[in-house]
C-alpha positions as CSV (number, residue, x, y, z in Angstrom):
1,M,90.0,108.3,142.9
2,S,93.6,109.3,142.3
3,I,95.0,110.2,138.9
4,T,97.4,107.3,139.1
5,R,94.5,104.8,139.5
6,S,92.6,106.5,136.6
7,M,95.7,106.2,134.4
8,R,96.1,102.5,135.3
9,G,92.5,102.0,134.3
10,I,93.0,103.7,131.0
11,R,96.2,101.8,130.3
12,A,94.4,98.5,131.1
13,G,91.5,99.5,128.8
14,L,94.0,100.4,126.0
15,A,95.8,97.0,126.5
16,V,92.5,95.1,126.1
17,L,91.6,97.2,123.0
18,A,95.1,96.5,121.5
19,L,94.7,92.8,122.0
20,A,91.2,92.9,120.5
21,I,92.6,94.5,117.4
22,A,95.9,92.7,117.2
23,G,94.4,89.2,117.6
24,P,92.3,89.3,114.4
25,L,95.1,91.0,112.4
26,A,97.6,88.4,113.5
27,A,95.4,85.5,112.6
28,Q,92.9,86.6,109.9
29,N,93.0,83.3,108.0
30,G,91.1,81.0,110.3
31,D,93.9,78.6,111.0
32,D,95.9,80.8,113.2
33,T,98.8,81.2,110.8
34,P,99.9,84.9,111.1
35,I,99.7,86.9,107.9
36,V,103.4,87.7,108.5
37,E,104.2,84.0,108.1
38,I,102.1,83.8,104.9
39,E,103.9,86.8,103.5
40,K,107.3,85.1,104.2
41,I,106.1,82.1,102.2
42,E,105.2,84.5,99.3
43,A,108.6,86.2,99.6
44,T,110.3,82.9,99.4
45,A,108.3,82.0,96.3
46,A,109.3,85.3,94.7
47,K,112.9,84.6,95.6
48,H,112.8,81.3,93.9
49,L,111.7,83.1,90.7
50,T,114.6,85.5,90.7
51,D,117.4,83.6,92.3
52,G,117.4,80.4,90.3
53,G,114.2,80.0,88.3
54,N,112.8,77.2,90.5
55,W,109.3,77.8,89.1
56,H,108.0,74.5,90.4
57,R,108.9,75.4,94.0
58,A,107.6,78.9,93.6
59,A,104.3,77.6,92.3
60,S,104.0,75.3,95.2
61,L,104.7,78.1,97.7
62,F,102.2,80.5,96.1
63,R,99.6,77.7,96.2
64,R,100.4,77.0,99.9
65,A,100.2,80.7,100.7
66,A,96.8,80.9,99.1
67,E,95.6,77.9,101.1
68,L,96.6,79.7,104.3
69,R,95.0,83.0,103.5
70,P,91.5,83.7,104.8
71,A,88.4,83.5,102.6
72,G,87.8,86.7,100.7
73,D,91.5,87.6,100.7
74,E,92.4,89.2,97.3
75,T,96.1,88.1,97.6
76,A,95.0,84.5,97.7
77,V,93.5,84.9,94.3
78,E,96.7,86.6,93.0
79,D,98.8,83.7,94.5
80,L,96.7,81.1,92.7
81,L,96.9,83.0,89.4
82,R,100.7,83.1,89.8
83,A,100.8,79.4,90.6
84,G,98.7,78.7,87.5
85,R,100.9,80.7,85.2
86,L,104.0,79.1,86.6
87,S,102.5,75.6,86.4
88,F,101.5,76.2,82.8
89,Y,104.9,77.5,81.7
90,Q,106.5,74.4,83.2
91,G,104.2,72.1,81.2
92,H,102.1,71.1,84.2
93,E,98.8,71.9,82.4
94,R,96.5,69.9,84.7
95,Q,97.8,71.7,87.8
96,A,97.5,75.0,86.0
97,V,93.9,74.3,85.2
98,R,93.3,73.5,88.9
99,D,95.1,76.6,90.0
100,F,93.2,78.9,87.6
101,E,89.9,77.3,88.5
102,S,90.6,77.7,92.2
103,A,91.5,81.3,91.6
104,G,88.2,81.8,89.8
105,V,86.3,80.2,92.7
106,R,88.1,82.4,95.3
107,A,87.6,85.5,93.2
108,L,83.9,84.7,92.9
109,D,83.6,84.2,96.6
110,R,84.9,87.7,97.2
111,G,82.5,89.1,94.5
112,D,85.1,89.9,91.8
113,V,83.2,88.7,88.8
114,I,85.7,90.0,86.2
115,V,88.7,88.3,87.8
116,A,86.7,85.1,88.3
117,A,85.6,85.1,84.6
118,N,89.1,85.7,83.4
119,A,90.5,82.9,85.7
120,F,87.9,80.5,84.3
121,A,88.7,81.6,80.8
122,D,92.4,80.9,81.4
123,A,91.6,77.5,82.9
124,A,89.4,76.8,79.8
125,W,92.2,77.8,77.4
126,V,94.8,75.6,79.2
127,A,92.4,72.7,79.3
128,E,91.6,73.0,75.6
129,S,95.3,73.2,74.7
130,N,95.9,70.1,76.9
131,G,93.4,68.0,75.0
132,Q,90.6,68.3,77.6
133,P,87.7,69.7,75.5
134,A,84.9,68.7,77.9
135,E,86.6,70.4,80.9
136,A,87.4,73.4,78.7
137,N,83.8,73.7,77.6
138,E,82.6,73.5,81.2
139,L,85.1,76.2,82.4
140,L,84.2,78.4,79.4
141,R,80.5,78.0,80.3
142,R,81.2,79.3,83.8
143,A,83.1,82.3,82.4
144,Q,80.3,83.0,80.0
145,M,77.7,82.8,82.7
146,L,79.7,85.4,84.7
147,A,80.0,87.6,81.6
148,N,76.3,87.8,81.5
149,S,76.1,89.0,85.1
150,P,74.0,92.2,85.6
151,L,76.9,93.4,87.8
152,L,79.0,94.1,84.7
153,G,78.8,97.0,82.4
154,D,78.8,96.6,78.6
155,H,82.5,97.3,78.2
156,A,83.6,94.7,80.8
157,R,81.2,92.2,79.2
158,D,82.6,92.8,75.7
159,M,86.2,92.5,77.0
160,L,85.4,89.1,78.6
161,K,83.6,87.8,75.5
162,T,86.6,88.8,73.4
163,R,88.8,86.6,75.6
164,W,87.2,83.3,74.5
165,E,86.8,84.4,70.9
166,V,90.5,84.9,70.8
167,T,91.2,81.5,72.4
168,G,89.4,79.7,69.7
169,I,87.4,77.6,72.1
170,Q,83.9,77.1,70.8
171,P,81.1,77.2,73.4
């Protein structure tokens, strides 16, 4: 076999390997939206925050980016937390509760008990301040259940418990 033919074989093998790697990286989120496109949505959301203070549009874009990100993606949780804060500061408390709760669910799906508990505590506080005591108590119960997880050390558990003591929500 000639060296030229061997090199072609190696190049062909590398091309197949490159496609095998690039495919999952380009569409990690299950619906074939490339991560680059999702990052553009997030950049547009951030631009709305700095260029004109269009918080409503920014929250919607962060929410959309989170929907497009794959399960287990940490940035999806961050996007939902941003959307929740923006919704709350705009006076859209019910949407903020949904965003925080969704962030908690996504964080829990990826095994991040602390972020999940904090997100549920945020949702509980917003629900309580919006006159939704039953929903607030359910969300707080979820946060408390996570705080009792054997995955947490005493310091993390104490910090979480302090969160709902400060909010004034009674379990």
